[in-house]
MARFI-312810 format. One record per residue (C-alpha): x, y negated, z negated; residue in one letter. Coordinates in steps of 0.05 Angstrom, whole numbers, plus 5000, padded with zeros to 4 digits. Layout:
// MARFI-312810
<xx: X&yy: Y&zz: Z&r: a> $
...
// end
This chain:
// MARFI-312810
<xx: 3835&yy: 5247&zz: 9222&r: m> $
<xx: 3813&yy: 5211&zz: 9284&r: d> $
<xx: 3759&yy: 5225&zz: 9337&r: q> $
<xx: 3812&yy: 5258&zz: 9385&r: a> $
<xx: 3827&yy: 5311&zz: 9318&r: e> $
<xx: 3762&yy: 5320&zz: 9302&r: l> $
<xx: 3739&yy: 5330&zz: 9372&r: f> $
<xx: 3798&yy: 5375&zz: 9409&r: f> $
<xx: 3836&yy: 5412&zz: 9345&r: p> $
<xx: 3897&yy: 5431&zz: 9364&r: q> $
<xx: 3908&yy: 5512&zz: 9358&r: p> $
<xx: 3946&yy: 5533&zz: 9295&r: i> $
<xx: 4000&yy: 5576&zz: 9295&r: a> $
<xx: 3989&yy: 5647&zz: 9269&r: t> $
<xx: 4045&yy: 5683&zz: 9245&r: a> $
<xx: 4042&yy: 5768&zz: 9256&r: q> $
<xx: 4038&yy: 5803&zz: 9195&r: i> $
<xx: 4069&yy: 5871&zz: 9199&r: d> $
<xx: 4030&yy: 5922&zz: 9155&r: a> $
<xx: 4051&yy: 5981&zz: 9127&r: a> $
<xx: 4015&yy: 6042&zz: 9133&r: p> $
<xx: 3996&yy: 6064&zz: 9055&r: q> $
<xx: 4014&yy: 6132&zz: 9036&r: e> $
<xx: 3961&yy: 6170&zz: 8997&r: a> $
<xx: 3983&yy: 6197&zz: 8926&r: s> $
<xx: 3975&yy: 6265&zz: 8909&r: d> $
<xx: 3943&yy: 6251&zz: 8838&r: d> $
<xx: 3893&yy: 6199&zz: 8880&r: d> $
<xx: 3825&yy: 6243&zz: 8882&r: t> $
<xx: 3767&yy: 6213&zz: 8920&r: p> $
<xx: 3706&yy: 6195&zz: 8884&r: f> $
<xx: 3647&yy: 6241&zz: 8879&r: r> $
<xx: 3578&yy: 6212&zz: 8871&r: f> $
<xx: 3550&yy: 6277&zz: 8855&r: e> $
<xx: 3583&yy: 6274&zz: 8788&r: e> $
<xx: 3555&yy: 6209&zz: 8768&r: v> $
<xx: 3487&yy: 6220&zz: 8735&r: e> $
<xx: 3432&yy: 6168&zz: 8758&r: p> $
<xx: 3415&yy: 6126&zz: 8698&r: e> $
<xx: 3334&yy: 6142&zz: 8676&r: p> $
<xx: 3291&yy: 6083&zz: 8693&r: r> $
<xx: 3218&yy: 6071&zz: 8689&r: v> $
<xx: 3194&yy: 6028&zz: 8743&r: a> $
<xx: 3140&yy: 5973&zz: 8721&r: y> $
<xx: 3092&yy: 5928&zz: 8759&r: l> $
<xx: 3083&yy: 5850&zz: 8746&r: v> $
<xx: 3018&yy: 5821&zz: 8778&r: r> $
<xx: 2990&yy: 5748&zz: 8772&r: l> $
<xx: 2916&yy: 5758&zz: 8753&r: s> $
<xx: 2856&yy: 5706&zz: 8759&r: d> $
<xx: 2904&yy: 5651&zz: 8796&r: y> $
<xx: 2847&yy: 5600&zz: 8826&r: p> $
<xx: 2883&yy: 5587&zz: 8890&r: h> $
<xx: 2881&yy: 5649&zz: 8930&r: p> $
<xx: 2916&yy: 5616&zz: 8990&r: a> $
<xx: 2976&yy: 5610&zz: 8957&r: a> $
<xx: 3000&yy: 5684&zz: 8966&r: a> $
<xx: 3078&yy: 5660&zz: 8968&r: d> $
<xx: 3080&yy: 5620&zz: 8915&r: a> $
<xx: 3040&yy: 5676&zz: 8865&r: v> $
<xx: 3094&yy: 5729&zz: 8896&r: k> $
<xx: 3152&yy: 5677&zz: 8877&r: v> $
<xx: 3120&yy: 5672&zz: 8806&r: a> $
<xx: 3110&yy: 5744&zz: 8792&r: e> $
<xx: 3189&yy: 5761&zz: 8819&r: q> $
<xx: 3213&yy: 5705&zz: 8770&r: r> $
<xx: 3165&yy: 5732&zz: 8711&r: f> $
<xx: 3200&yy: 5801&zz: 8728&r: g> $
<xx: 3267&yy: 5777&zz: 8725&r: r> $
<xx: 3263&yy: 5737&zz: 8665&r: e> $
<xx: 3237&yy: 5804&zz: 8628&r: l> $
<xx: 3296&yy: 5843&zz: 8656&r: d> $
<xx: 3347&yy: 5789&zz: 8630&r: r> $
<xx: 3313&yy: 5776&zz: 8560&r: q> $
<xx: 3308&yy: 5856&zz: 8553&r: l> $
<xx: 3351&yy: 5892&zz: 8602&r: g> $
<xx: 3333&yy: 5964&zz: 8607&r: h> $
<xx: 3285&yy: 5961&zz: 8545&r: d> $
<xx: 3235&yy: 5931&zz: 8580&r: v> $
<xx: 3185&yy: 5991&zz: 8582&r: v> $
<xx: 3209&yy: 6018&zz: 8514&r: p> $
<xx: 3192&yy: 5950&zz: 8488&r: a> $
<xx: 3122&yy: 5944&zz: 8525&r: l> $
<xx: 3098&yy: 6010&zz: 8494&r: r> $
<xx: 3131&yy: 5985&zz: 8421&r: a> $
<xx: 3079&yy: 5929&zz: 8433&r: f> $
<xx: 3026&yy: 5966&zz: 8449&r: q> $
<xx: 3034&yy: 6014&zz: 8398&r: n> $
<xx: 3035&yy: 5957&zz: 8349&r: a> $
<xx: 2977&yy: 5921&zz: 8373&r: s> $
<xx: 2931&yy: 5984&zz: 8376&r: e> $
<xx: 2962&yy: 6009&zz: 8299&r: s> $
<xx: 2980&yy: 5979&zz: 8239&r: g> $
<xx: 3055&yy: 5953&zz: 8225&r: e> $
<xx: 3066&yy: 6012&zz: 8169&r: s> $
<xx: 3051&yy: 6067&zz: 8224&r: d> $
<xx: 3107&yy: 6046&zz: 8263&r: l> $
<xx: 3185&yy: 6049&zz: 8258&r: t> $
<xx: 3234&yy: 5992&zz: 8243&r: k> $
<xx: 3258&yy: 6005&zz: 8315&r: d> $
<xx: 3190&yy: 6003&zz: 8344&r: e> $
<xx: 3174&yy: 5939&zz: 8306&r: v> $
<xx: 3235&yy: 5906&zz: 8323&r: m> $
<xx: 3222&yy: 5918&zz: 8403&r: l> $
<xx: 3156&yy: 5893&zz: 8394&r: a> $
<xx: 3182&yy: 5827&zz: 8364&r: k> $
<xx: 3233&yy: 5830&zz: 8425&r: r> $
<xx: 3174&yy: 5842&zz: 8473&r: w> $
<xx: 3130&yy: 5773&zz: 8442&r: v> $
<xx: 3191&yy: 5733&zz: 8453&r: k> $
<xx: 3217&yy: 5756&zz: 8520&r: a> $
<xx: 3146&yy: 5757&zz: 8554&r: f> $
<xx: 3144&yy: 5687&zz: 8530&r: d> $
<xx: 3203&yy: 5672&zz: 8560&r: a> $
<xx: 3181&yy: 5697&zz: 8623&r: a> $
<xx: 3110&yy: 5673&zz: 8627&r: r> $
<xx: 3142&yy: 5606&zz: 8623&r: t> $
<xx: 3187&yy: 5618&zz: 8675&r: a> $
<xx: 3133&yy: 5647&zz: 8721&r: g> $
<xx: 3079&yy: 5596&zz: 8713&r: f> $
<xx: 3141&yy: 5536&zz: 8721&r: r> $
<xx: 3123&yy: 5523&zz: 8795&r: d> $
<xx: 3046&yy: 5537&zz: 8790&r: l> $
<xx: 3025&yy: 5481&zz: 8755&r: g> $
<xx: 2960&yy: 5474&zz: 8700&r: d> $
<xx: 2927&yy: 5549&zz: 8708&r: t> $
<xx: 2889&yy: 5560&zz: 8642&r: d> $
<xx: 2856&yy: 5621&zz: 8661&r: e> $
<xx: 2911&yy: 5661&zz: 8701&r: a> $
<xx: 2950&yy: 5710&zz: 8671&r: y> $
<xx: 3008&yy: 5757&zz: 8680&r: f> $
<xx: 3004&yy: 5832&zz: 8672&r: a> $
<xx: 3059&yy: 5883&zz: 8667&r: v> $
<xx: 3039&yy: 5958&zz: 8677&r: r> $
<xx: 3079&yy: 6019&zz: 8677&r: v> $
<xx: 3079&yy: 6058&zz: 8738&r: l> $
// end
């Protein structure tokens, strides 16, 4: 390609496409959104607490978003049930919980650790800061 082709490109010939109208079939019923049940989902809130640099609000917001995305990636729709199972496990003995609750509590610990690592990735060394997750 030389400068003439770069700065003065020649128009490309376009072909006319003859689009025929499509006929609607009798068995093609429209999609009805009223029939779809919304997926029940309890929201949760992530906050970075005791971060020593109050001027870095954008960095804190990004860290909180990264933490939440990693929790969602690790647990999917089980974030709130896993958090509740972990809270129940920390308040009572393991013998008081079902196998599913124990399994969810263990998944929470692993997911929280991965999310904490992802959240603190760009914040540097912050010994006193921590992420708090609260169910809305």
